[in-house]
C-alpha positions as CSV (number, residue, x, y, z in Angstrom):
1,X,40.8,-3.0,-1.9
2,X,39.6,-4.4,-5.1
3,X,35.9,-5.2,-5.2
4,X,34.1,-8.7,-6.7
5,X,33.5,-7.6,-10.3
6,X,30.1,-10.1,-9.9
7,X,28.9,-8.2,-6.6
8,X,30.8,-4.8,-6.9
9,X,31.8,-5.8,-2.7
10,X,35.1,-5.7,-1.0
11,X,36.5,-9.0,0.1
12,X,35.6,-8.5,3.8
13,X,31.8,-8.2,2.7
14,X,32.0,-11.5,0.8
15,X,31.3,-14.9,2.5
16,X,31.9,-18.4,0.5
17,X,29.4,-21.1,0.7
18,X,31.7,-24.1,0.0
19,X,30.1,-26.5,2.4
20,X,26.9,-28.8,1.5
21,X,23.9,-29.1,1.8
22,X,23.1,-25.9,-0.4
23,X,19.3,-24.9,-0.9
24,X,17.8,-22.0,-3.5
25,X,14.4,-19.9,-3.6
26,X,12.9,-18.2,-6.4
27,X,12.3,-14.7,-5.3
28,X,10.3,-12.5,-7.3
29,X,10.3,-8.9,-6.1
30,X,6.6,-7.6,-6.4
31,X,4.8,-4.0,-5.0
32,X,1.1,-4.7,-4.5
33,X,-1.6,-3.4,-2.3
34,X,-5.0,-4.2,-1.2
35,X,-6.9,-0.8,-2.7
36,X,-10.0,-1.6,-4.3
37,X,-12.7,-1.0,-2.0
38,X,-15.7,1.2,-1.4
39,X,-16.6,3.9,-3.6
40,X,-16.8,7.0,-1.7
41,X,-17.2,10.8,-2.2
42,X,-14.9,13.9,-1.1
43,X,-16.1,13.2,2.3
44,X,-15.5,10.0,2.2
45,X,-18.9,8.8,2.8
46,X,-19.6,5.4,1.2
47,X,-21.5,5.6,-2.1
48,X,-24.2,3.0,-3.2
49,X,-24.1,1.4,-6.6
50,X,-26.5,4.1,-7.9
51,X,-23.8,6.9,-6.6
52,X,-26.0,7.8,-3.7
53,X,-24.6,8.3,-0.5
54,X,-25.4,5.4,2.5
55,X,-25.8,7.6,5.3
56,X,-23.5,7.1,8.5
57,X,-21.2,5.1,7.1
58,X,-17.4,6.2,6.1
59,X,-14.6,4.4,4.6
60,X,-11.0,5.4,5.0
61,X,-7.2,4.2,4.1
62,X,-7.3,1.3,1.7
63,X,-11.3,0.4,2.4
64,X,-11.8,3.8,0.6
65,X,-10.4,4.0,-2.9
66,X,-11.6,7.4,-4.4
67,X,-8.5,8.6,-5.7
68,X,-7.2,5.0,-6.7
69,X,-10.2,3.7,-8.2
70,X,-9.3,0.5,-10.2
71,X,-6.0,2.0,-10.5
72,X,-2.7,0.6,-9.1
73,X,-0.6,2.4,-6.5
74,X,3.0,1.8,-5.2
75,X,3.8,1.0,-1.6
76,X,4.0,3.9,0.8
77,X,1.5,5.8,-1.1
78,X,-1.6,4.5,0.8
79,X,-0.3,6.5,3.6
80,X,-1.0,10.0,2.4
81,X,-4.7,8.4,1.6
82,X,-4.6,6.9,4.8
83,X,-4.2,10.3,6.9
84,X,-6.4,12.2,5.4
85,X,-9.1,10.2,4.4
86,X,-9.4,9.1,8.0
87,X,-9.1,12.9,9.1
88,X,-11.7,13.9,6.7
89,X,-14.3,10.8,7.7
90,X,-13.5,11.9,11.1
91,X,-14.2,15.6,10.9
92,X,-17.2,14.6,8.5
93,X,-18.9,12.2,10.9
94,X,-18.4,14.4,14.3
95,X,-20.3,16.9,12.5
96,X,-23.2,14.7,12.0
97,X,-23.6,13.4,15.4
C-alpha cells in the first residue's frame, strides 16, 4: 500500500474531513513540573533559610527539591525522587519518634 506523503500513513488510517463546521485549536506541547519547594538536607529534613534543620519536619517528592534546586526536570524523573525521598524521610522520622 502507498503511504500518504504528508502524514506517512496508509489510506486505511486516513479519514477525510469534508463536512463543516471545522474547528481548530493551537497546541503547544511542553514538559514541566512543580519542583521548586522546600530546601532539604540528605535526610530530607526541611531547612530554614539559614540552613539549620527544622526539627521533626520532613519533605519528599516534589515538595523537596534538594537534588533539583533551582533546576528544571522532565516528566518521569520526579518519580525516582518521590520514591527515594519518601523512603529516606520516613525511615529518618521513624528513628526520631
